[in-house]
N, CA, C and O atoms as CSV, one atom per row, in Angstrom:
chain,resi,resn,atom,element,x,y,z
A,1,MET,N,N,0.823,-0.875,-0.152
A,1,MET,CA,C,0.046,0.095,-0.205
A,1,MET,C,C,0.938,1.340,-0.242
A,1,MET,O,O,0.740,2.231,-1.068
A,2,ASN,N,N,2.310,1.409,1.021
A,2,ASN,CA,C,2.770,2.544,1.005
A,2,ASN,C,C,3.481,2.624,-0.678
A,2,ASN,O,O,3.884,3.726,-1.051
A,3,ARG,N,N,3.551,1.933,-1.224
A,3,ARG,CA,C,4.496,1.733,-2.199
A,3,ARG,C,C,3.354,2.310,-3.538
A,3,ARG,O,O,3.798,3.032,-4.430
A,4,PHE,N,N,2.165,1.963,-3.518
A,4,PHE,CA,C,1.262,2.803,-4.389
A,4,PHE,C,C,1.011,3.993,-4.160
A,4,PHE,O,O,1.091,4.836,-5.053
A,5,VAL,N,N,0.618,4.321,-2.778
A,5,VAL,CA,C,0.873,5.874,-2.537
A,5,VAL,C,C,1.513,6.673,-2.872
A,5,VAL,O,O,1.023,7.695,-3.354
A,6,SER,N,N,2.842,6.500,-2.741
A,6,SER,CA,C,3.921,6.720,-2.712
A,6,SER,C,C,3.741,6.973,-5.096
A,6,SER,O,O,3.430,7.986,-5.722
A,7,LEU,N,N,4.036,5.842,-5.520
A,7,LEU,CA,C,3.281,6.169,-7.050
A,7,LEU,C,C,2.260,6.863,-7.459
A,7,LEU,O,O,2.142,7.295,-8.606
A,8,LEU,N,N,1.403,7.026,-6.493
A,8,LEU,CA,C,0.367,7.913,-7.172
A,8,LEU,C,C,1.168,9.049,-6.782
A,8,LEU,O,O,1.788,9.614,-7.682
A,9,LEU,N,N,1.277,9.528,-5.484
A,9,LEU,CA,C,1.842,10.713,-5.348
A,9,LEU,C,C,2.604,11.397,-6.268
A,9,LEU,O,O,2.239,12.509,-6.651
A,10,THR,N,N,3.930,10.725,-6.803
A,10,THR,CA,C,4.746,10.563,-7.817
A,10,THR,C,C,3.978,10.951,-9.330
A,10,THR,O,O,4.552,11.661,-10.156
A,11,GLY,N,N,2.847,10.482,-9.521
A,11,GLY,CA,C,2.389,10.534,-10.822
A,11,GLY,C,C,1.571,11.914,-10.607
A,11,GLY,O,O,1.781,12.693,-11.536
A,12,LEU,N,N,0.726,12.395,-9.655
A,12,LEU,CA,C,0.051,13.149,-9.160
A,12,LEU,C,C,1.306,14.749,-9.594
A,12,LEU,O,O,1.074,15.700,-10.339
A,13,ILE,N,N,2.327,14.505,-8.924
A,13,ILE,CA,C,3.086,15.876,-8.885
A,13,ILE,C,C,3.761,16.004,-10.511
A,13,ILE,O,O,4.082,17.081,-11.013
A,14,CYS,N,N,3.851,15.076,-10.982
A,14,CYS,CA,C,4.156,15.189,-12.675
A,14,CYS,C,C,3.333,15.579,-13.518
A,14,CYS,O,O,3.539,16.103,-14.612
A,15,LEU,N,N,1.996,15.221,-12.803
A,15,LEU,CA,C,0.636,15.742,-13.832
A,15,LEU,C,C,0.556,16.887,-13.828
A,15,LEU,O,O,0.752,17.556,-14.843
A,16,VAL,N,N,0.203,17.458,-12.518
A,16,VAL,CA,C,0.338,18.600,-12.218
A,16,VAL,C,C,1.550,19.798,-12.427
A,16,VAL,O,O,1.413,21.008,-12.242
A,17,ALA,N,N,2.547,19.206,-12.787
A,17,ALA,CA,C,3.825,20.010,-13.024
A,17,ALA,C,C,3.715,20.365,-14.539
A,17,ALA,O,O,3.705,21.413,-15.185
A,18,ILE,N,N,3.631,18.931,-14.844
A,18,ILE,CA,C,3.373,18.924,-16.359
A,18,ILE,C,C,2.199,20.002,-16.735
A,18,ILE,O,O,2.673,20.961,-17.345
A,19,GLY,N,N,0.997,20.074,-16.555
A,19,GLY,CA,C,0.240,21.014,-17.120
A,19,GLY,C,C,0.269,22.509,-16.285
A,19,GLY,O,O,-0.043,23.593,-16.777
A,20,GLN,N,N,0.556,22.356,-15.418
A,20,GLN,CA,C,1.539,23.522,-15.379
A,20,GLN,C,C,1.901,24.639,-16.410
A,20,GLN,O,O,1.437,25.698,-16.831
A,21,PHE,N,N,3.360,23.543,-16.647
A,21,PHE,CA,C,4.219,23.863,-18.060
A,21,PHE,C,C,3.164,24.206,-18.931
A,21,PHE,O,O,2.712,25.346,-19.037
A,22,VAL,N,N,2.754,23.169,-19.583
A,22,VAL,CA,C,2.191,23.505,-20.786
A,22,VAL,C,C,1.194,24.945,-20.624
A,22,VAL,O,O,1.107,25.735,-21.564
A,23,GLN,N,N,0.515,25.153,-19.406
A,23,GLN,CA,C,-0.539,26.682,-19.744
A,23,GLN,C,C,0.836,27.653,-19.455
A,23,GLN,O,O,0.851,28.804,-19.894
A,24,VAL,N,N,1.422,27.373,-19.063
A,24,VAL,CA,C,2.786,28.292,-19.023
A,24,VAL,C,C,2.825,28.854,-20.974
A,24,VAL,O,O,2.646,29.884,-21.624
A,25,ILE,N,N,3.161,27.469,-21.206
A,25,ILE,CA,C,4.183,27.939,-22.461
A,25,ILE,C,C,2.917,28.485,-23.501
A,25,ILE,O,O,3.002,29.356,-24.366
A,26,THR,N,N,1.613,27.593,-23.078
A,26,THR,CA,C,0.676,28.007,-24.643
A,26,THR,C,C,-0.008,29.070,-24.207
A,26,THR,O,O,-1.041,29.432,-24.770
A,27,ARG,N,N,0.500,29.691,-23.146
A,27,ARG,CA,C,-0.133,31.443,-22.601
A,27,ARG,C,C,0.493,32.086,-23.320
A,27,ARG,O,O,0.209,32.678,-24.361
A,28,TYR,N,N,1.877,31.917,-22.450
A,28,TYR,CA,C,2.661,33.478,-23.021
A,28,TYR,C,C,3.663,33.089,-23.592
A,28,TYR,O,O,4.446,34.013,-23.371
A,29,VAL,N,N,4.308,32.197,-24.307
A,29,VAL,CA,C,4.960,31.665,-25.305
A,29,VAL,C,C,4.197,31.669,-26.681
A,29,VAL,O,O,4.566,32.485,-27.526
A,30,LEU,N,N,3.243,30.884,-26.941
A,30,LEU,CA,C,2.311,30.374,-28.105
A,30,LEU,C,C,1.220,31.893,-28.360
A,30,LEU,O,O,0.838,32.583,-29.305
A,31,GLU,N,N,1.062,31.840,-26.903
A,31,GLU,CA,C,-0.139,33.078,-26.892
A,31,GLU,C,C,-1.361,32.500,-27.065
A,31,GLU,O,O,-2.069,32.872,-26.129
A,32,ILE,N,N,-1.745,32.036,-27.532
A,32,ILE,CA,C,-3.295,30.849,-27.116
A,32,ILE,C,C,-3.664,29.817,-25.972
A,32,ILE,O,O,-3.782,28.594,-25.899
A,33,PRO,N,N,-3.784,30.845,-25.157
A,33,PRO,CA,C,-4.289,29.818,-23.837
A,33,PRO,C,C,-5.215,28.209,-24.129
A,33,PRO,O,O,-5.840,27.994,-25.167
A,34,VAL,N,N,-5.128,27.378,-23.150
A,34,VAL,CA,C,-5.728,26.531,-23.064
A,34,VAL,C,C,-6.517,26.484,-22.271
A,34,VAL,O,O,-6.176,26.587,-21.092
A,35,MET,N,N,-7.879,26.309,-22.630
A,35,MET,CA,C,-9.333,26.859,-21.891
A,35,MET,C,C,-9.658,25.578,-21.460
A,35,MET,O,O,-9.716,24.525,-22.096
A,36,GLY,N,N,-9.930,25.900,-19.900
A,36,GLY,CA,C,-10.113,24.756,-18.741
A,36,GLY,C,C,-9.407,23.867,-18.267
A,36,GLY,O,O,-9.775,22.904,-17.593
A,37,LEU,N,N,-7.981,24.251,-18.717
A,37,LEU,CA,C,-6.712,23.852,-17.903
A,37,LEU,C,C,-7.157,23.963,-16.860
A,37,LEU,O,O,-8.052,23.310,-16.322
A,38,GLU,N,N,-6.442,24.975,-16.419
A,38,GLU,CA,C,-6.454,25.552,-14.563
A,38,GLU,C,C,-7.412,24.666,-13.942
A,38,GLU,O,O,-7.100,23.733,-13.203
A,39,GLU,N,N,-8.771,25.039,-14.318
A,39,GLU,CA,C,-9.621,23.778,-13.493
A,39,GLU,C,C,-9.178,22.361,-13.512
A,39,GLU,O,O,-9.405,21.707,-12.495
A,40,SER,N,N,-8.767,21.964,-14.199
A,40,SER,CA,C,-9.434,20.647,-14.750
A,40,SER,C,C,-8.061,20.060,-13.544
A,40,SER,O,O,-8.247,19.079,-12.824
A,41,LEU,N,N,-6.749,20.863,-13.529
A,41,LEU,CA,C,-5.686,20.665,-12.479
A,41,LEU,C,C,-6.437,21.238,-11.412
A,41,LEU,O,O,-5.644,21.619,-10.551
A,42,LEU,N,N,-7.278,21.399,-11.183
A,42,LEU,CA,C,-7.575,21.227,-9.398
A,42,LEU,C,C,-8.075,20.014,-9.142
A,42,LEU,O,O,-8.031,19.934,-7.915
A,43,TYR,N,N,-8.539,18.990,-9.580
A,43,TYR,CA,C,-9.276,17.895,-9.049
A,43,TYR,C,C,-7.544,17.201,-8.924
A,43,TYR,O,O,-7.198,18.255,-8.390
A,44,PRO,N,N,-6.707,16.679,-8.943
A,44,PRO,CA,C,-5.560,16.133,-9.181
A,44,PRO,C,C,-4.596,17.291,-8.060
A,44,PRO,O,O,-3.861,16.580,-7.374
A,45,THR,N,N,-4.446,18.452,-7.782
A,45,THR,CA,C,-3.657,19.219,-6.784
A,45,THR,C,C,-4.393,18.563,-5.299
A,45,THR,O,O,-3.729,18.097,-4.372
A,46,LEU,N,N,-6.364,18.679,-5.339
A,46,LEU,CA,C,-6.637,18.282,-4.357
A,46,LEU,C,C,-6.300,17.193,-4.218
A,46,LEU,O,O,-5.534,17.198,-3.254
A,47,TRP,N,N,-6.416,16.084,-4.652
A,47,TRP,CA,C,-5.968,14.419,-4.727
A,47,TRP,C,C,-4.479,14.448,-3.704
A,47,TRP,O,O,-4.157,13.675,-2.802
A,48,LEU,N,N,-3.652,15.837,-4.333
A,48,LEU,CA,C,-2.041,15.358,-3.771
A,48,LEU,C,C,-2.018,16.102,-2.420
A,48,LEU,O,O,-1.280,15.606,-1.569
A,49,TYR,N,N,-2.397,16.713,-2.236
A,49,TYR,CA,C,-3.026,17.891,-0.960
A,49,TYR,C,C,-3.548,16.517,0.135
A,49,TYR,O,O,-2.851,16.176,1.090
A,50,VAL,N,N,-4.778,15.889,-0.187
A,50,VAL,CA,C,-5.446,14.928,0.399
A,50,VAL,C,C,-4.756,13.267,0.838
A,50,VAL,O,O,-5.008,12.638,1.866
A,51,LEU,N,N,-3.736,12.803,-0.429
A,51,LEU,CA,C,-2.612,11.978,-0.002
A,51,LEU,C,C,-1.320,12.242,0.618
A,51,LEU,O,O,-0.591,11.439,1.199
A,52,GLY,N,N,-1.094,13.830,0.353
A,52,GLY,CA,C,0.439,14.051,0.911
A,52,GLY,C,C,-0.075,14.552,2.332
A,52,GLY,O,O,0.842,14.930,3.061
A,53,ALA,N,N,-1.450,14.638,2.916
A,53,ALA,CA,C,-1.762,14.647,4.708
A,53,ALA,C,C,-1.751,13.459,5.073
A,53,ALA,O,O,-1.322,13.216,6.201
A,54,VAL,N,N,-2.266,12.271,4.140
A,54,VAL,CA,C,-2.188,10.889,3.930
A,54,VAL,C,C,-0.879,10.473,4.807
A,54,VAL,O,O,-0.712,10.211,5.999
A,55,ASN,N,N,0.047,10.538,3.567
A,55,ASN,CA,C,1.399,10.189,3.874
A,55,ASN,C,C,2.318,10.728,4.991
A,55,ASN,O,O,3.317,10.196,5.475
A,56,ALA,N,N,1.689,12.020,5.310
A,56,ALA,CA,C,2.687,12.819,6.501
A,56,ALA,C,C,2.349,12.103,7.559
A,56,ALA,O,O,3.243,11.776,8.340
A,57,SER,N,N,0.614,11.603,7.873
A,57,SER,CA,C,0.450,11.251,8.933
A,57,SER,C,C,0.835,9.877,9.006
A,57,SER,O,O,0.979,9.443,10.149
A,58,ARG,N,N,1.043,9.068,8.033
A,58,ARG,CA,C,1.351,7.907,8.227
A,58,ARG,C,C,2.942,7.786,8.292
A,58,ARG,O,O,3.414,6.660,8.133
A,59,GLU,N,N,3.845,8.912,8.524
A,59,GLU,CA,C,5.357,8.853,8.693
A,59,GLU,C,C,5.713,9.457,9.877
A,59,GLU,O,O,6.682,9.228,10.601
A,60,ASN,N,N,4.583,10.465,10.023
A,60,ASN,CA,C,5.074,11.207,11.817
A,60,ASN,C,C,5.129,12.234,11.587
A,60,ASN,O,O,5.394,12.854,12.618
A,61,THR,N,N,4.998,13.029,10.538
A,61,THR,CA,C,5.854,13.796,9.750
A,61,THR,C,C,4.866,15.177,9.592
A,61,THR,O,O,3.680,15.255,9.913
A,62,HIS,N,N,5.665,16.169,9.037
A,62,HIS,CA,C,5.160,17.593,8.538
A,62,HIS,C,C,4.665,17.470,6.779
A,62,HIS,O,O,5.068,16.533,6.090
A,63,ILE,N,N,4.043,18.214,6.403
A,63,ILE,CA,C,4.587,18.230,5.007
A,63,ILE,C,C,5.457,19.743,4.966
A,63,ILE,O,O,5.071,20.762,5.539
A,64,ARG,N,N,6.524,19.644,4.273
A,64,ARG,CA,C,6.949,20.905,4.196
A,64,ARG,C,C,7.365,20.645,2.533
A,64,ARG,O,O,7.492,19.540,2.006
A,65,ALA,N,N,7.539,21.992,1.866
A,65,ALA,CA,C,7.375,22.409,0.663
A,65,ALA,C,C,9.039,23.432,0.989
A,65,ALA,O,O,8.877,24.466,1.637
A,66,ASN,N,N,10.184,23.167,0.633
A,66,ASN,CA,C,11.774,23.646,0.862
A,66,ASN,C,C,12.299,23.356,-0.530
A,66,ASN,O,O,13.420,22.859,-0.639
A,67,VAL,N,N,11.865,23.519,-1.168
A,67,VAL,CA,C,12.849,23.457,-2.784
A,67,VAL,C,C,13.304,24.666,-2.632
A,67,VAL,O,O,13.883,24.468,-3.700
A,68,LEU,N,N,13.660,25.898,-2.305
A,68,LEU,CA,C,14.094,26.271,-2.397
A,68,LEU,C,C,15.430,26.717,-1.084
A,68,LEU,O,O,16.430,27.370,-1.380
A,69,GLU,N,N,15.186,26.280,0.105
A,69,GLU,CA,C,16.257,26.267,1.076
A,69,GLU,C,C,17.185,24.965,0.216
A,69,GLU,O,O,18.416,24.968,0.219
A,70,ILE,N,N,16.431,23.985,-0.431
A,70,ILE,CA,C,17.542,22.536,-1.089
A,70,ILE,C,C,18.348,23.354,-1.858
A,70,ILE,O,O,19.459,23.621,-1.397
A,71,PHE,N,N,18.069,23.754,-2.796
A,71,PHE,CA,C,18.758,24.697,-3.980
A,71,PHE,C,C,19.746,25.994,-2.657
A,71,PHE,O,O,20.873,25.706,-2.257
A,72,LEU,N,N,19.346,26.712,-2.412
A,72,LEU,CA,C,19.967,27.729,-2.237
A,72,LEU,C,C,21.522,27.427,-1.037
A,72,LEU,O,O,22.546,28.109,-1.058
A,73,LYS,N,N,21.297,26.439,-0.260
A,73,LYS,CA,C,22.307,26.002,1.379
A,73,LYS,C,C,22.992,24.572,0.764
A,73,LYS,O,O,22.729,23.597,0.060
A,74,PRO,N,N,23.834,25.057,1.390
A,74,PRO,CA,C,24.815,23.470,0.929
A,74,PRO,C,C,23.921,22.463,1.995
A,74,PRO,O,O,22.965,22.657,2.746
A,75,PRO,N,N,24.733,21.331,1.655
A,75,PRO,CA,C,23.523,19.885,2.602
A,75,PRO,C,C,24.528,20.099,3.538
A,75,PRO,O,O,23.858,19.930,4.557
A,76,SER,N,N,25.485,20.311,3.874
A,76,SER,CA,C,25.856,20.070,5.407
A,76,SER,C,C,25.085,21.114,6.293
A,76,SER,O,O,25.273,20.821,7.474
A,77,VAL,N,N,24.172,22.384,6.143
A,77,VAL,CA,C,23.858,23.111,6.701
A,77,VAL,C,C,22.324,22.322,6.922
A,77,VAL,O,O,21.777,22.407,8.022
A,78,HIS,N,N,21.765,21.655,5.944
A,78,HIS,CA,C,20.342,21.048,6.054
A,78,HIS,C,C,20.528,19.673,7.196
A,78,HIS,O,O,19.634,19.479,8.020
A,79,HIS,N,N,21.526,18.937,7.161
A,79,HIS,CA,C,22.042,17.879,8.154
A,79,HIS,C,C,22.024,18.286,9.756
A,79,HIS,O,O,21.672,17.657,10.754
A,80,SER,N,N,22.434,19.307,9.607
A,80,SER,CA,C,23.244,20.077,10.873
A,80,SER,C,C,21.948,20.392,11.604
A,80,SER,O,O,21.686,19.917,12.709
A,81,ARG,N,N,20.959,21.416,10.771
A,81,ARG,CA,C,19.895,21.994,11.188
A,81,ARG,C,C,18.797,21.081,11.982
A,81,ARG,O,O,18.351,21.206,13.123
A,82,HIS,N,N,18.463,19.908,10.746
A,82,HIS,CA,C,17.340,19.691,10.790
A,82,HIS,C,C,17.648,17.783,11.888
A,82,HIS,O,O,16.705,17.009,12.055
A,83,SER,N,N,18.574,17.589,12.232
A,83,SER,CA,C,19.427,16.647,12.559
A,83,SER,C,C,19.121,16.561,14.194
A,83,SER,O,O,20.006,16.221,14.979
A,84,GLY,N,N,17.777,16.904,14.621
A,84,GLY,CA,C,18.209,17.282,16.319
A,84,GLY,C,C,16.945,17.462,17.190
A,84,GLY,O,O,17.054,17.726,18.388
C-alpha cells in the first residue's frame, strides 16, 4: 500500500507540474491559452494535498515545501539544522 501511495503521489505531482508547464508555454509563449486546463488541474491538486497529508500522517511528519532551501544552501547545513 505504501508503494502504491508513493507512486500515486509521484504521478499526481508530475501531472500537475506538466499541466502548469503546458499552461505557461501555451499562454505566454504561443499566446494561445488552453481553456479549462487550470480548472481541470484542480482535481489532481486536491488529491495531491489529501494523499500528501495521509502520507505525512503515516510517517508522523509534516508536509514541507522546502524547494528553495534545498537549492540555495549546502547539504551540510540541512543535516546539522534538521537532525536534532
